[in-house]
Structures are given as C-alpha cells and as structure tokens.
C-alpha distance (Angstrom), angle and dihedral (degrees) to the residues before:
residue distance angle dihedral
M1 . . .
G2 3.81 . .
A3 3.85 95.2 .
E4 3.80 92.1 49.3
S5 3.80 90.8 49.7
F6 3.85 90.6 52.4
C7 3.83 92.5 49.6
L8 3.79 91.1 47.5
L9 3.80 90.1 50.8
L10 3.86 91.4 52.3
T11 3.81 91.0 49.7
H12 3.77 90.2 49.5
D13 3.80 91.8 51.9
A14 3.84 92.1 48.9
G15 3.78 91.8 50.6
T16 3.81 91.5 47.3
E17 3.83 89.7 52.3
Q18 3.83 91.5 53.0
L19 3.81 90.2 50.0
R20 3.81 89.7 51.6
K21 3.82 91.2 51.8
A22 3.82 90.9 48.5
H23 3.79 90.0 51.8
N24 3.81 93.0 50.4
N25 3.82 94.8 43.5
P26 3.81 110.7 23.6
N27 3.82 94.2 -167.1
V28 3.80 110.7 125.4
L29 3.80 96.1 -166.0
Q30 3.80 95.0 51.4
L31 3.81 93.2 42.4
C32 3.81 96.8 49.6
T33 3.82 95.9 42.7
A34 3.80 95.2 49.1
P35 3.83 114.6 120.0
G36 3.82 115.0 -89.3
V37 3.82 97.5 11.8
L38 3.82 95.4 107.7
E39 3.79 92.4 46.7
M40 3.82 90.6 48.3
F41 3.81 93.2 55.2
Q42 3.82 92.2 44.1
N43 3.80 90.6 52.9
A44 3.80 90.1 46.1
N45 3.83 90.8 55.1
K46 3.80 91.1 50.0
T47 3.80 90.7 48.7
L48 3.82 92.6 50.1
D49 3.83 91.4 49.2
A50 3.81 90.7 50.5
V51 3.80 91.8 48.2
Q52 3.84 91.2 48.4
K53 3.80 91.2 51.3
S54 3.81 91.8 48.3
L55 3.81 90.4 49.2
E56 3.81 92.1 52.7
E57 3.82 90.6 50.1
Y58 3.80 89.5 49.6
L59 3.80 91.8 52.0
V60 3.81 91.0 49.7
R61 3.81 90.6 52.0
L62 3.82 90.0 47.0
L63 3.81 91.6 52.3
A64 3.80 90.6 49.4
L65 3.79 89.4 50.6
R66 3.81 91.2 51.4
R67 3.81 90.6 51.4
L68 3.79 90.1 49.5
L69 3.80 90.4 50.0
A70 3.81 91.8 49.1
R71 3.80 90.2 50.5
F72 3.79 89.9 50.0
L73 3.82 92.1 50.6
F74 3.80 90.2 48.4
S75 3.80 90.6 52.5
R76 3.82 88.4 49.8
S77 3.80 89.8 52.7
L78 3.80 89.4 51.7
C79 3.78 88.2 53.6
L80 3.80 91.2 48.9
F81 3.81 92.5 46.2
P82 3.83 107.6 26.5
H83 3.78 122.2 -167.9
D84 3.80 92.9 -97.5
E85 3.78 91.5 55.7
Q86 3.79 91.2 48.1
E87 3.79 89.5 54.1
T88 3.81 88.8 48.8
K89 3.80 89.6 55.1
R90 3.80 91.1 47.9
A91 3.80 91.3 48.9
A92 3.82 89.8 52.5
F93 3.82 92.3 47.9
P94 3.84 109.3 20.5
R95 3.81 93.7 -167.2
F96 3.82 86.6 75.0
Y97 3.81 85.7 76.7
F98 3.82 86.8 75.2
L99 3.82 89.0 64.0
S100 3.78 127.9 77.5
N101 3.80 121.1 -120.5
D102 3.81 91.3 -102.5
E103 3.81 92.2 51.8
L104 3.79 92.4 47.6
L105 3.81 91.1 48.6
A106 3.81 89.6 51.1
I107 3.82 89.3 56.6
L108 3.79 96.1 43.2
S109 3.79 92.5 48.9
Q110 3.83 90.6 57.4
T111 3.79 101.7 44.1
R112 3.81 91.0 139.9
E113 3.79 90.9 61.1
P114 3.85 109.2 62.2
R115 3.80 92.0 -173.3
S116 3.80 89.7 67.6
V117 3.83 88.2 84.0
Q118 3.82 92.2 62.1
P119 3.85 96.9 90.4
H120 3.82 90.5 52.3
L121 3.83 100.2 45.6
R122 3.80 93.6 93.4
K123 3.80 89.5 63.3
C124 3.80 94.8 43.9
F125 3.81 97.9 44.5
D126 3.77 122.2 30.9
A127 3.83 112.4 -123.8
I128 3.84 93.7 2.2
A129 3.80 110.2 121.1
E130 3.80 100.2 176.0
L131 3.79 147.2 -25.2
N132 3.77 122.5 -111.6
F133 3.81 109.0 -124.6
E134 3.77 129.0 -163.0
G135 3.75 105.0 -154.9
A136 3.80 114.1 -37.4
E137 3.81 100.6 -56.8
N138 3.82 109.2 41.2
I139 3.82 127.9 72.8
L140 3.80 115.6 -160.6
A141 3.80 107.3 175.2
M142 3.78 148.5 -12.3
K143 3.79 123.1 -113.5
S144 3.79 128.7 -154.5
A145 3.79 128.5 -142.7
E146 3.83 87.2 -103.0
D147 3.84 89.4 58.2
E148 3.81 93.5 -108.1
V149 3.81 107.2 151.2
V150 3.82 120.6 -154.2
P151 3.83 112.6 -170.5
F152 3.80 115.4 -141.0
S153 3.80 118.8 -113.3
T154 3.80 89.1 -117.4
V155 3.79 134.2 9.2
L156 3.80 109.2 -88.7
R157 3.80 116.6 -141.2
V158 3.81 119.2 -146.5
Q159 3.80 107.2 -126.6
G160 3.79 135.4 156.4
N161 3.78 127.9 -1.4
V162 3.77 121.2 -8.9
E163 3.80 92.9 -108.0
D164 3.81 90.1 52.9
W165 3.80 98.6 53.0
L166 3.81 92.3 40.4
T167 3.81 86.8 56.4
D168 3.81 87.0 52.4
V169 3.81 89.2 50.6
E170 3.80 90.5 53.4
A171 3.80 91.3 49.7
M172 3.81 91.0 47.9
M173 3.81 90.4 52.1
R174 3.81 90.1 56.3
L175 3.80 93.3 44.6
T176 3.80 92.7 49.0
L177 3.81 93.7 50.4
Y178 3.82 90.5 44.7
N179 3.81 91.1 54.0
L180 3.80 92.4 45.6
L181 3.82 91.3 48.7
A182 3.81 91.6 50.9
E183 3.79 91.1 48.9
A184 3.81 93.6 45.5
V185 3.81 91.9 51.0
Q186 3.78 89.8 52.7
T187 3.81 96.8 45.9
Y188 3.83 96.4 42.6
Q189 3.80 93.0 90.2
E190 3.81 94.7 34.9
M191 3.81 98.6 57.7
V192 3.77 136.5 55.3
R193 3.78 106.1 -91.6
E194 3.80 96.0 -126.9
T195 3.82 90.0 51.7
W196 3.78 92.9 44.9
M197 3.82 91.4 53.9
F198 3.81 92.0 66.3
K199 3.80 98.7 40.2
Y200 3.82 97.3 76.5
P201 3.83 137.8 39.5
A202 3.79 117.6 -80.1
Q203 3.81 94.3 -110.4
V204 3.80 90.8 54.5
I205 3.80 97.3 48.8
L206 3.81 91.4 47.4
A207 3.81 92.0 52.7
V208 3.82 95.5 44.4
D209 3.79 92.7 44.5
Q210 3.80 90.0 55.3
I211 3.80 90.6 47.6
Y212 3.81 91.4 56.6
W213 3.80 91.1 40.9
T214 3.78 91.9 59.3
Q215 3.81 92.8 41.6
Q216 3.80 94.0 51.0
V217 3.80 92.4 45.4
S218 3.80 91.3 52.8
E219 3.79 92.4 46.8
A220 3.80 92.8 47.8
L221 3.80 92.8 49.7
H222 3.76 93.1 44.6
M223 3.81 92.3 50.7
I224 3.82 92.8 41.4
E225 3.81 90.9 -120.6
V226 3.77 98.0 127.6
C227 3.81 94.3 134.5
V228 3.80 92.2 53.7
W229 3.80 90.9 47.0
V230 3.83 92.3 49.2
C231 3.80 91.4 52.5
K232 3.80 90.2 49.8
C233 3.82 91.7 50.3
V234 3.79 92.5 49.1
E235 3.80 89.7 50.1
Q236 3.82 92.1 49.8
I237 3.79 92.4 47.4
G238 3.80 90.8 50.2
A239 3.81 91.8 50.6
S240 3.80 91.6 45.8
T241 3.80 90.8 49.6
D242 3.80 90.4 54.3
T243 3.80 88.8 47.5
R244 3.80 90.3 50.3
Q245 3.80 91.4 52.1
T246 3.78 89.6 51.9
S247 3.82 89.9 45.2
T248 3.79 91.2 51.4
D249 3.80 90.9 53.6
Q250 3.79 92.6 46.0
A251 3.81 95.4 42.4
K252 3.79 90.0 78.8
H253 3.78 88.3 63.1
E254 3.81 104.7 27.5
G255 3.80 101.6 37.7
P256 3.84 117.8 -171.5
D257 3.83 94.4 14.2
R258 3.80 88.4 78.5
V259 3.81 98.2 47.5
Q260 3.80 92.6 99.6
G261 3.79 95.6 58.6
L262 3.78 93.1 47.6
L263 3.81 91.6 52.1
L264 3.80 101.3 40.9
V265 3.80 101.3 52.8
P266 3.84 97.6 59.3
D267 3.80 88.5 47.4
Q268 3.81 90.6 53.8
Q269 3.77 93.6 45.8
D270 3.79 88.9 56.8
G271 3.80 86.9 67.1
R272 3.81 95.4 53.2
P273 3.85 94.7 81.7
C274 3.82 87.9 54.7
A275 3.78 94.7 55.0
R276 3.79 98.6 60.3
P277 3.84 96.9 53.2
A278 3.79 87.4 49.4
Q279 3.80 89.5 52.6
Q280 3.80 92.5 48.4
A281 3.81 94.7 45.1
G282 3.80 93.6 64.0
P283 3.81 125.4 -153.6
F284 3.77 116.8 -4.7
H285 3.79 136.9 148.0
P286 3.83 117.8 -87.4
R287 3.80 91.3 -128.4
R288 3.78 93.7 62.3
F289 3.78 116.1 105.7
D290 3.82 93.4 -116.3
C291 3.77 90.2 54.9
A292 3.80 94.1 47.6
R293 3.81 88.8 47.7
C294 3.80 92.3 54.1
A295 3.79 92.2 45.0
R296 3.80 91.4 64.4
P297 3.81 114.0 93.6
R298 3.82 91.1 -136.7
C299 3.81 115.3 46.1
G300 3.76 108.4 154.2
G301 3.80 94.0 180.0
A302 3.81 94.4 69.1
T303 3.75 119.9 90.0
D304 3.78 134.9 -165.1
C-alpha cells in the first residue's frame, strides 16, 4: 500500500496548509472563496475514498491469508498426529472417543500443559467440570458442575502421556468413591443422620442411604415389624424434610455444601408410597415378589 500511503500524505499536507492559512487569516469568506480551495477538498475526498477502499481490500486479503495459515497448521498437526496415532490414543483411553478430532488434537498438541484437558473434561467424564491442580504436576480433587469438590484419597501425580495419567485419574475417582462409601457405611449408625447427610458427597449418601433402606426393609419384614419400620421411616422423612427446608434457605449462601440435603429427601420420599402397602399387607416372606417390590427405594407402581 505504498501508493495509497503517498496519496494520503499529500492530502494531509494540503489540509495542514489550509489550517495554517485559516490561523493566519481567520476570515471564513476569504478563505473559502480563494482559488483552488474547493478543488483541493474535492480531490482530498476522492483520495480518502480510494484509500479506504484499498484498506478494506487489504484486510480481506489478510483474513484470507490467516485462514490459509490456519489450514496449513492444521495439516501439519495431522502430520504430527496421524489418524492411526489418534486411534492408538483412543484405544489407550477410550473416553477420548467422546471428543472430536479437533478437540483431541488440541489436547495432544499441548501434552506439556496438563491443564489443557480442562475444557474437555465435561465430555470425557459425566458431571466432572474440572480437576483441582496444585502446581503443574499434582491433582488434588475433582469438581462437579455444581461446584461440589471431592478430594482424592491421595495426591495424584501427572506422569507420562496424557492418556496414561487420565487413566490414573479415572482409577483414582473410583478408589476415592470406594473409600468414601466404605466410610459412610460405617459411620451411618454412629452419627446423627442430619449431620451424616452433609459429611459426604451427594452420590455417596444416596448410595449408602439406599443400602440401609433395603437392609432395614428386609429386617422389618423378616421380623414381622412392618408397623414399627413404617413409623421409623415416616419420622426420618419428616426430619429430612425439615433439614431440606433449612438447606434450601442456606443454599443461597453456602452453595454446594447443601447439595446433599436437596438430593436425598426426594429420593427418600419416593419410598414412602411403598411403606404403606407393606404395612397393610401384613406378614409375608421377604423373598416374595411383593416384598422385593417394596424393598426397592423407587417403586412407581405403589400408590398411597
């Protein structure tokens, strides 16, 4: 754009000269009616329009060049990570099949930066929004989309290829939940229920609560104490409902710490329609179909 720059410079000089004359002789009538002034401004407008058009064409060519460069870099990335190698990575870590080729290439091209996987975790792991890193090599916890943080049982060190340490992350997720489940099962009968509900992640308390639900149903039916068991369930549901109301009020201020209470109470209330038919049916063996049906936490066929 050398010619356009020269024309713009001439127009600038002509305009500067007119401003100088106006400063020396501030008479509008004399200045505007002087010979050649009208023609100078008309030529300046034509020059500016030509320069603007040339600039727009230059920007279009620059954008096309950027697209061409991006296409070239993408083809280079395909050469660095051919299709066979991508399939090898997916075979080593099958959750990569949830990602598109572009997303997988974005991860593989930044293997030295473990945090580059963060934007793609939601597709690889359901309900996992991100991993909590300490520095660039240690992973401390996993975090859900609802901001519920579950610390890992041990600090996980990022080592090896991305598919290798992501496999370690998956194994650590299972180990952490296994340890929390074992602990929650043990402490269920040792702690006050309303306190226990907020000590563990929501997934853990839902699973353990259903374990004890089924166990207590079977014991009540086997010992022909259905009425006593129904009264206990109604009492627990009432207490949990009060806790949920408190949790709902506090959730606005405490966020993910109250997720457990909001999830557990509806799950318990689903079992209430199953308790009354069991109470009305009288004594029967736990292995009968009606008993097994009532022992399930969710039995949509029962009615009040």
